[in-house]
C-alpha positions, -999 to +999 in steps of 0.1 A: +162+108-022+155+119+016+132+103+039+110+133+035+109+127-005+099+093-001+071+102+024+059+130-001+057+103-027+037+079-004+012+108+005+012+124-028+000+094-047-034+076-040-028+042-058-003+017-064+001-017-080-005-046-055+011-079-059-001-110-041+006-147-044-021-164-064-041-190-044-058-202-075-027-202-097+001-220-077+016-191-062+020-172-093+025-133-087-009-115-093-010-077-096-038-053-097-042-016-090-052-007-056-062+027-039-044+032-007-046+057+023-017+057+051-017+051+087+005+071+110+033+046+105+029+052+067+017+018+060-010+015+033-046+010+042-064-011+015-100-018+010-107-051-002-142-070-012-143-105+001-152-114-037-117-099-050-089-120-062-062-105-040-083-109-008-083-146-015-048-145-022-038-129+010-060-152+032-039-180+017-006-163+019-003-127+035+027-119+017+025-090-007+042-056-021+029-024-032+045-003-060+041+034-060+055+057-085+057+090-093+023+098-115+040+129-127+066+110-145+041+084-163+054+098-197+090+086-184+084+061-156+119+051-153+128+087-147+104+092-118+106+079-082+091+049-071+089+030-040+079-007-034+068-019+000+070-055+009+051-069+039+021-088+051-015-079+047-040-084+075-075-072+083-083-047+108-098-054+140-132-040+148-118-015+175-094+000+151-114-001+122-132+033+126-105+054+126-090+036+097-122+040+079-123+077+084-087+081+072-096+061+039-125+081+033-105+113+039-084+102+009-110+084-011-144+098-007-158+084-035-156+050-017-180+057+011-207+035-004-183+005-004-181+008+033-220+001+034-218-031+016-213-062+039-182-077+020-158-048+020-132-045+047-099-025+054-068-042+055-032-028+062+001-038+045+026-040+075+059-031+059+088-053+065+112-038+038+110-011+010+131-008-022+134+027-036+146+042-065+148+079-071+171+084-099+200+069-118+223+054-091+201+068-060+184+034-049+184+012-019+166-009+006+153-001+039+145-023+066+112-021+085+128-002+114+143+025+093+110+027+071+091+035+102+115+056+118+121+079+088+085+081+070+062+077+101+042+107+105+021+117+133-012+136+126 
């Protein structure tokens, strides 16, 4: 699959499976569904509550991954394209949060009420590597430099 196909997958889908390392369970993987939006660099924006398990996890260890798969192929998931982004999660600084919030709400308008609550914050997954599978024998790894070069989109 071309970089444009991977970009289309990331922009077409609206949620993925976020995996973090459990702070409460001695580092065991912990996965949860996570809606996302994207930065200009195609890095996922994530909205977390301070009370969420994955928030506690990334505060203890910021390493995480996000699996995004082609929802059209849910009847046969291994036939569809998928992309796993590996990186570290950090919260947005106050100065950058307004633009990121607008971008997140553009994609998830039903989330507006979360931003009114004091315990919800935006985070970003800074991609360090990506693993893509787009069909039988069409798979591979991308380092951060290639990911950002090929998938970043200016708005």
